[in-house]
C-alpha positions as CSV (number, residue, x, y, z in Angstrom):
1,M,-28.3,-53.5,12.1
2,A,-25.4,-52.5,9.3
3,E,-22.4,-53.3,8.4
4,V,-19.3,-52.1,6.1
5,R,-16.5,-53.2,5.0
6,S,-13.5,-51.8,3.3
7,A,-10.1,-53.8,1.6
8,I,-6.5,-53.2,1.2
9,D,-3.1,-55.2,-0.2
10,V,0.2,-54.2,1.2
11,H,3.8,-55.6,0.1
12,R,4.3,-57.4,3.3
13,S,3.5,-60.6,5.1
14,P,0.9,-61.5,6.5
15,A,3.1,-62.1,9.5
16,A,4.0,-58.4,9.4
17,V,0.4,-56.7,8.9
18,F,-0.9,-58.8,12.0
19,T,1.8,-57.6,14.0
20,A,0.7,-54.5,13.4
21,L,-2.6,-55.4,13.9
22,T,-1.8,-56.2,17.3
23,D,1.2,-54.4,18.5
24,P,0.2,-51.3,21.1
25,A,2.5,-49.2,19.4
26,R,1.5,-49.6,16.0
27,L,-1.6,-49.6,16.7
28,S,-1.5,-46.2,18.3
29,R,-0.3,-45.1,14.8
30,W,-3.1,-46.2,12.7
31,L,-5.8,-47.4,14.8
32,G,-6.3,-44.5,17.2
33,D,-4.3,-42.8,19.2
34,S,-3.7,-44.0,22.2
35,V,-4.4,-48.0,22.4
36,R,-4.3,-50.8,24.4
37,F,-4.2,-54.5,23.0
38,E,-4.2,-57.9,25.1
39,S,-3.2,-60.0,21.7
40,R,-5.5,-62.8,23.2
41,A,-8.7,-64.9,23.1
42,G,-10.5,-62.8,25.9
43,G,-8.0,-60.3,26.1
44,R,-9.2,-55.7,26.7
45,V,-8.8,-53.2,24.2
46,A,-8.7,-50.2,25.2
47,A,-8.9,-47.2,22.5
48,T,-8.6,-43.5,22.6
49,E,-9.1,-41.3,20.1
50,A,-10.0,-37.2,20.5
51,G,-10.6,-37.6,24.1
52,V,-12.7,-40.5,23.6
53,T,-11.7,-44.0,25.2
54,T,-13.9,-47.2,24.3
55,T,-13.2,-50.4,25.4
56,G,-13.6,-54.3,24.1
57,H,-12.3,-57.3,24.2
58,V,-10.8,-59.9,21.8
59,L,-13.0,-62.5,20.5
60,E,-10.8,-64.4,18.5
61,V,-6.8,-64.1,17.3
62,V,-5.7,-66.7,14.5
63,P,-2.2,-65.0,13.7
64,A,-1.2,-64.0,10.6
65,R,-5.0,-64.9,9.6
66,R,-7.8,-63.4,11.8
67,L,-8.4,-60.6,14.0
68,L,-12.1,-60.5,15.9
69,I,-12.9,-57.0,18.1
70,A,-15.9,-56.4,20.5
71,W,-16.5,-53.1,21.4
72,D,-18.2,-52.8,24.6
73,P,-21.2,-52.4,24.5
74,A,-22.9,-50.4,26.9
75,Q,-20.9,-47.1,27.3
76,P,-21.5,-43.9,26.4
77,A,-21.0,-42.9,22.6
78,P,-20.4,-39.1,22.2
79,A,-21.9,-37.8,18.7
80,D,-17.9,-36.8,18.5
81,A,-17.1,-40.5,19.1
82,P,-15.3,-42.1,15.9
83,P,-17.2,-44.6,13.9
84,A,-14.8,-46.9,14.6
85,F,-15.4,-47.5,18.1
86,A,-19.3,-47.9,17.9
87,P,-20.3,-49.2,21.0
88,G,-21.9,-52.8,20.3
89,S,-19.8,-53.2,17.3
90,R,-17.9,-55.8,15.9
91,L,-14.5,-55.5,14.2
92,E,-12.8,-58.3,12.0
93,L,-9.6,-58.0,10.4
94,T,-8.8,-61.4,8.5
95,L,-5.8,-61.4,6.0
96,A,-4.6,-63.7,3.2
97,P,-1.3,-64.0,1.4
98,E,-1.0,-63.5,-1.7
99,E,1.9,-63.2,-4.5
100,G,4.7,-60.3,-2.4
101,S,1.7,-59.3,-0.7
102,T,-0.7,-60.0,1.8
103,H,-4.4,-58.7,1.4
104,L,-5.9,-57.4,4.6
105,S,-10.4,-57.6,4.7
106,A,-11.8,-55.7,7.3
107,I,-15.5,-55.6,7.8
108,H,-17.2,-52.8,10.4
109,W,-21.0,-54.9,11.7
110,Y,-23.6,-54.0,13.6
111,L,-23.8,-51.0,13.4
112,R,-26.3,-48.3,13.5
113,A,-27.7,-47.9,10.2
114,E,-27.4,-44.3,9.8
115,A,-24.4,-44.8,11.2
116,A,-23.0,-46.6,8.1
117,P,-21.7,-43.4,5.9
118,A,-19.3,-42.4,8.1
119,A,-18.5,-46.1,9.4
120,Q,-17.3,-46.7,5.8
121,R,-15.5,-43.7,5.4
122,D,-13.6,-44.0,8.8
123,L,-13.1,-47.6,8.1
124,D,-11.2,-47.0,4.7
125,L,-9.3,-44.2,6.5
126,R,-7.9,-46.3,8.8
127,L,-6.5,-48.7,6.8
128,G,-4.7,-45.8,5.3
129,R,-3.3,-45.2,7.8
130,L,-2.6,-48.7,8.2
131,R,-1.2,-49.2,4.7
132,A,1.1,-45.9,5.0
133,L,2.7,-47.0,7.9
134,L,3.7,-50.9,6.2
135,E,5.1,-49.1,3.3
136,P,6.5,-45.8,3.9
137,A,6.8,-43.2,1.1
138,A,10.3,-44.0,-0.3
């Protein structure tokens, strides 16, 4: 199994960044086309992109600090399914306050080795979307 990592620095508070990680309306602007999210341990997650819906559940929520999502393993994975929602994988998002900003690190693991390069590009792209959402151009 493989993992990929990415990180961004955002000029927003950890609480503001965490809201973008847990609010379905905001998630639908950077994580998928449409996202349903229950922000509690054991809560359900459903993300749809390009007509493909992937389900999962929240393993851990530490407000303004950490979020861990597990994508359900027993679901079809079409060849064109987004790597962000690889069945059986986990996505960990960790926030750390820094002077005037928040450092967000992401680890996506339990990936098939051959899927890692596409998953890396996908994770970088999605975190870029998140940064653009939180820091819109003037």
